[in-house]
N, C-alpha and C positions, 0 to 999 in steps of 0.2 A: 473954677478951681482955686483961683486967687484968694477969694473971700475965706473959703474953707482953711486954706493954709494958714491965713493971719489968725483966725480963732484958734487953731490948734496950736500955733506958736506961742499965743497969749497965755494959753493954759500950761505952758511948759515953763519951768526954770532953766537956769543956765546950764546946769548940770544934766538935766534931761537932753536939752539940745545938743550939748556936747556927746551924750552917749548916742543918740540918733544920728549924728554926723558921722561918728565912729563906724556904727553898724552901716551906714550908707556908703561910706568909702570902701568897706570890705566887700559889700555887695557889688558894687560896679566893677570891681577888680575881677570878679568871676565872669567866665566867658562860656559856662554851660547852663542852659536855662534850668535843667533839672536840680543841679548843684544850688543855683540861685534861690530856686523855690524852697528848697530844703532849709537854706540858711535864713530866710525870711520867716519861717516857722519858729525857728530856734530863737532868732531875735526877738519875734513878738512874744514867745512865752518868757524869756528873759526879762524884757522891758516891763511887762504887765502882771508877772506872776500868775500866768494863765496855766490851768493844768492841762488843758486840750487845746489845740490850735490846728487849722486846716486852711487849705487854700483851693479853691474852686476855679478851674479854667473852663470858660464857655466854649461850646462848640461853634462851627461856623454860622449856624444860624442864630446864635447869640440867646437861644431860649432855654438851653439846657446845658448841664455841666458834661463836658467831654472828659476830664480828669478832675480826680478828687484826692489830694495829697493831705495826710493827716500825721500829726504827732501827738504822743501821749497815751496811745492805746496800743498794747502789745500785739504781737502777730496772731496769738492764740485767741485773745477777745476779737480781734478783727475778723478772723476767719469764723467765729461763732455768730457774729452779728449778721453776715450775708452779704448781699450786694451793697456796693458803695452807693452813696446818695447820687440822684441824677438832677437835683435841683428843683425839688417839689417843696410843698409846706413853706416853712420859714425861710429856708435857703432861697427858695423861689421868688419870696418877697424881695430879697436884695436884688436878684436878677431883674424883676419888673421895674423895681424902683430902686437904681443904683445910688443910693445915698447912705451916709453912716446911720447904724441902728444898734441902739443899747437897751437891754433888757435885764430887769431885775429877776425875772423868772420867765423861762422860754415857755413853760405850758400855759402861761396866762395870755399869749399872743394868739389872735384869732386865726392866724395861719398854721399854728402848730398843731401837727397830726399826731404828736407823740414819737416815742422811741421804738425801733423794732426790739424783739426779744433779745436778751444778753447784752444790750447797749448799756454802758455805765451810766448811771444818773447824772443829769446835767441841769443846771438852773440858770446862772448868770450867763449873759451873751453879750458880746460886741461884735459888729461886722462892719467892714467899709469896703467898698469897690476900689478895684485896681484898674486904672484908666491909662491906656497908653495911645498917645497921639490922637485924643477925643474919642477913641472906641473902647468899650469896657472890656477888658481882657479877662477878668475874673473877680473873685471877691476872697477877702481874708476874714476868718472867723476865729473868734477866741470864746472859749466857754470855761466856767468853773474858776472863778477868781480864788486864789489861794486864801485858806483860812474860811472860806465858806461865804465871803463877803460879795459885793457887787462891784462891776466895773464902774469907774467913776469917770469924770469929764478928761482928767488927765490921761487914763487909759486910753480913751477914744481919741485924744489928741495924739499921742504917741503912735497910734496904729495909723491915723491918718497919714502923719508924716512917713511913716514906715512904708506904706503903701505907695507913696509918691517915689520913694527911694526904689521900692520893688519894681514900679513902673520903668523906672530909668534903667535899672539893672536888666530886667528881662528884655527890654527893648534893645539894649546894647548886646546882650549875648545873642538874642535872635539874629540880628544883623551881623554879628561876627560869624555865627554858624552858617548863615546864609551865604556870606562871602567865602567862608571856606569851603562851603558845598560847590559855590561856582568855581572857586580856583581849582578844587579837586576834579570837577567835571571837565574843565579846561585842560588840567594837566593830563587827565586820562584821554581827551580827544587827541591832544599833540602827541601822547605816547602811542595812541593808535595810528595816528598818521605817519609817525617815524617808523612804526613797524612795517606799515603798509610800504612806505618808501623803501625801507631796507629790504623788504621781500623782493621787490622789482630789481633793486640792485643785485642782490644775491643769485637772483635766477637768470640774470643777463647772461646769456650764452650757455645756460645750462640745458642738456639734452636728456639727461637720465631721468626717467619718470619716478623711480624710486627716491632719488635725491629731492626732486621737486616736491613730492608728497611728504618727505621728512621735514623739509624747511617749513611747508605751509603748517603742518601740525605744530611745530614749536613755536613759530611766530604767533599763529592763532591762540595759542594757550597763552602767551605773554600779553596779548591785547586785552583779554578779559581777565587776567590773573586766576585761570583755571588750576585746579589741582592737576587736571590731566586733559589731553586733546587727542583727537583722532580724525583723520581723513577717511570717510567712507565713500565706497563705490557700489553701485547696484549691479549685480552680475546674476542674470537669470532670476533665480526665486530667492536669493540671498543678499542681505547687506554684508560687504567684506571690509574689513579694516585694512587699508592700503598702507597707513604708516600711524604711528603714534608718539607721544611724547609725555613726559612728566610722570607722576606716580601711577603705578600699575602699567606703565607702558607695555612691559614684557607681557602681561596678561591680555592686553588689548590686542597686540600684535598677531595678526593673522587670524584674527576671530571671524566667523561666519555667522551671522544672525539672521533667522528667518525673515524674510520681507514682509510677508502676509501680516497685517495688523500692526506693523512698525510705523511709528511716528515718522521715522527717516523717510518711509515712503511717502506718507502724506507731506512732508515738507518738499520733496522732489516733485511731486505732482502739482501741488499749489504754489510752488516757488515762494512760500511764507515760512519765516522762521518761527520756531515753537520753544517756549520755554515751559517746562513742566517738571513735575516730581517724579522720581524714578521709582518710588514705592510701588506705584500702581503699574508700572510697565513691566509686564513679564518678560517680554522679549529681551530686556536687558539684564534683568535680575536672574533670570534662569541661565543667562550666559556666564554668571559668577562675577559681574560687575557690581560693586557696592557704591552706590552714588545717591546723594539725597537731592541733588540740583543738577537738571540738564539743560543745555542750550543747544540746538540744532538748527543750523543755518544751512540753506541749500547753496551749492556752489554753482551758480548759474551764469550763463554768458548768452545775453538775448533771450531766445526761447529755448536754447538748449542748457541741459544740466550737465554738469562734470561730476556730480557726487554731492556729498555734504560734509560739513565741518561739525564734529560734536565737541562740546566742551562739559567736563563733569566738574561739579562742586567749585565754587570761588574759594579761594585759598583762606579768605576770612571767615569762612564757615556759614555765610549767610545764602542769599538767593541771587540769581542772575537777575539784572535789572533791565529796564527798557533801555537805558543807555548802553549796557554790555549788548544787548541785541542790535542796536544800530550799529556800534563800532565792529562787531564781528560780520554784520551783513555788509559793510562797506569793504572790510578786510576780504571777505569772501569773493567780492566781485573782481578784485585785483588777482587774487589766487586762481579763480576760475579761468581767467584770461590766460594766466601762466600755464595751467594744465593743458588748455586747449592748444596753446603754442607748441608745447612739447608734443602732444598727440599728432599735431600735424607734421612735426619733424620726424617723428618715428613713422608715419605713414609715407612721407616722401622718401625717407631712407629705405624703407622696405621696398617701395616701388622702383627705386633706381638700383637697388641690389638685386632685384628680380630681372630688370632689364640688364644688367651687367652679366648676370648669370647666363640668361637667354643668349646674350651676344657671344660669350665664351662657347656655349654649346653649338650655336650656328657655325662658329669658326672651327671648331673640332669637326663638325659634320662636312664642311667644306674640304678640311685637309683629308678626312678619310675617303671622301666620294672623289676629289680631284687628283688625289696623289695615289692612295693606298689601293682604291678600288680599281682605278685605270690600270695601276701597275699590275694587280692580279689578272686583270681582264687580258692584258698583253700576253701575261704568262701563260695563261689558258689557250690562247691562239697558238703561242710557241710549241706546246705540250701537244696540241693537236695536229700541229704541222709534223712534228717530229714522229708522232705515231703513224701518220699516213705515208711515210717514205721507207723505201728499203735500202736507200744508198746510205752505207756507213758514215761516208763524209758530211753528208747532209745532216744525218742524225746527231753526229759529234758536235756540229755547228749550232744546231738547234739547242742541244742540252746545254752548251757554253753559255748561249745567250739566255736561257731560262735561268742558269745558275747566277748570272750577272742581276737578272731581273729580280731574283729572290733576295740577293744581297740588298738591292736598292729598296725592296720593301721591307726589309727588315731594319735597315738604318732610317728609313721614314718613321716606321712605327717605334723605333728606339728613340727617335728624336722627339716623337710626340709624348711618349712615355716620360721622357726625361722633363719635358715642359710641365706635365702634370706633377711630378715628384722625382728629382733627380736623385738617383742613387748615391751621387758624392754626398748629398746632404744628410741623408741618413748614417752614411759610412764614416765620413770624415769631418763633417761639421760645416759651419758658414763659411770660413774662409776658404776652404779647398772647393766648395760648391759654386761660390761667386767667382773665384779665379777660372774655374772650368766653364763657367758661363761667359766670362769676358773674351777669353782667348779666341773661340769660334767665332763669336759676333764681330770681333774687331777684324778677323781675317775675312769674313764675307761682306762686310760692308765696307771696308777700307777706312774705317774710324779709328783714330788713335785713341786708346782708352787706357788711362793711367788708374792703376788700382794702389790704394794706400788703406790697408786693413790691419788694424791693431786691436785685437781682442785680448785683454790682459791676460785671461785663463785659457786661452784657446790652445790645448795640447792634443786635442784627438781622444784623450781619455773620457769615458762616458761621465765620470764623476765631476768633470769640470764643463760639460756641454750645457748650452743653453736648453731650456725647454723647447721641445719640437715646434711649438706654435710661435715661439719667438725666431727661431732659425727659419721656418717656413716664410715669416713675414719679412724678414731682412732680405732674403732670397727673391721673393716674389716682388718686392717694391724695387729691388735692383733691377730685376728682369724687365718689369713694365716700363720702369724709367729709362733704360737703355733703348728699349724698343720704340718710345716715343721719340728718342733723340734721333735715332736711324730713320724713322718714318717722317717726321715732321720737322726737325730742328734745322735741317742743312748745315749741320756742324761739322767741323774738321776734327775736334778734339772733344774728349769728355773725361770725367774724373769721377771715381767711386771711391769714397772715404768711409770706413767704418771704424768707430772707435768706442771704447767702454771706459767709464768712470767708476765702475763697481756697482752703482745702483740703476744706471741707464746705459743704453746702446744709442748712439747717434749715427744715422746713415744719411751721407750726403751724396746726391748725384747731380753734377752740374756739367755744362757744356757751353760752348762758345757759338751756338747757333743764332738763328734770328730772333730767339726770344719767344715767349709765351705770347699765343694769340689774344685777341681782346674780346672775341665773341664768347657768348655765353657756352656755345659748343665746345670752343677750344678749352674754356676753363673748367667746365664740367663734363668732360668725356668720360665715357665708361671706364677706362683705364684710371684715370685719378680717383673716381668714385670707389672703384675697388680697392686702390692703394689706402685711400683714406679710411675706409671700412676696416681693412685688416689693422692698421694702426689703433684705431679707436677701440676696436673689439678687445685688445690687449691692455687697454688704459694708457695708451700713447697718444700722439698727435703726429699730423703730417701737414706740411706748408708747402705751398709752390709759390715762388717769388723770382723776380729777374736776378740773375748772377751780378757780381760786382763788376765784371769785365763783358757785360753783355750775356746773351744767351739765358738760361733758365737754371734755377737751383731748385732741387726737391729736397727736401729735410724731413726725416722721421725719426722721431725719438721714442724708444721704446723702452718698458722696465726691462732690465738685465736679470730676468728670472732664470735661474739655474736649476739643474736637475739635482736632487739630493745624493 
């Protein structure tokens, strides 16, 4: 290239070199390849007074033109001509022999095949290759010198120098765009990793399935910049939307789509993500979802699937890419683990809840069998003995004993019923019910129990009462906590404190006993499980920890929901 450059410069005067230098500086300042190519054509026409200009970009094989960008022909004429040149005929000559070519009349060249119909007439021609790093990138073509003359040595020299500037500018723009693409890909990967990490942190300790699905939908949408996203689960013969986020989330929420023929089902069966057009997906369009691009990624954990993640339409209006698929697949792995964890917690919670219920049923059965049925059996024997005697004194004694026995049965049943739901709780509210619980328990156990109950609005009037679920939880947690103190703590004193700050009620039961045991059975006994369940069902929480002065402290914090 050096000799050609020298010849080109010798054919140019100082003014020409200054003009080409100015054009070159403008070209290398541009960082978009398409804009660079357009500017090259404008500069070529201006420098040589050519009516028509074009640049042909070679394909990867280097044998044909991949792109053909032209200037000087209007859109109407261009449409009438037909397909763009592929690099045959005279243009192919420059591809096969990449060297400057200047002609007075195109039609006289042996490789000229003529022009298609509606093509404007062209005679004079000059073309030069554009070479980047030793490889031919394409060719610059000029036709029809202004005034009908032919291109001269100066025009060719200008075009050669311009092609060299073009090579530098295109190479610079391509390098910049590649770097920007790499930077964008890296930024997207980092964002995906950040979202995945954020999901793990946000789901730490989360046990509510609905909340987990909601977070996965929101964060999954952010990973691929989708217009909307949804978590899908497979239930019998339908694909169900467990949670959705973004535009159209309300429309997606609760949707059930037939599973048969669904690409979601294919993704779940194969474990492979799918990128497809929604136009042909009747299963989706018939459900009223308007989307042009779809990305479906299975939520898999090992060989088991937890559903699928659906993303609809990138916000930039394009299609989902392979990188989008890889990012969302990586995110889906973490999401599937989170879903599996929540399902395990739910399963364990249900199992323990059933065990606790069965334990309570067995206790009630023992109470009825060991106490009530035995008492009723003894009462029957007394009645039979009374019926068998004619002695008034014996009869009177038997009836008196029977009356005492009936009283004991009634008291026992009343006590059992009171355990199930004390009448004082319904009639008078939390404070009266808890106090009525504490007094007999202290008398029977010998435990000194201090009560400190301050419910700001507790007046006994229905309008200021807490909701029944809240009152029942406060009573039952107090009852179970004190039962544990009596049975297990070996304590002398206990304290029950219930306070309200307007938005929540806090219950504390603490004792001075030997403290909470360290075994799993001690820490996860059925009583504690039941208390924790009661608190969490109301949106509250329960903790068990050592008290400040020894012993154990049970703390329950519940929402202070009141009746209207």
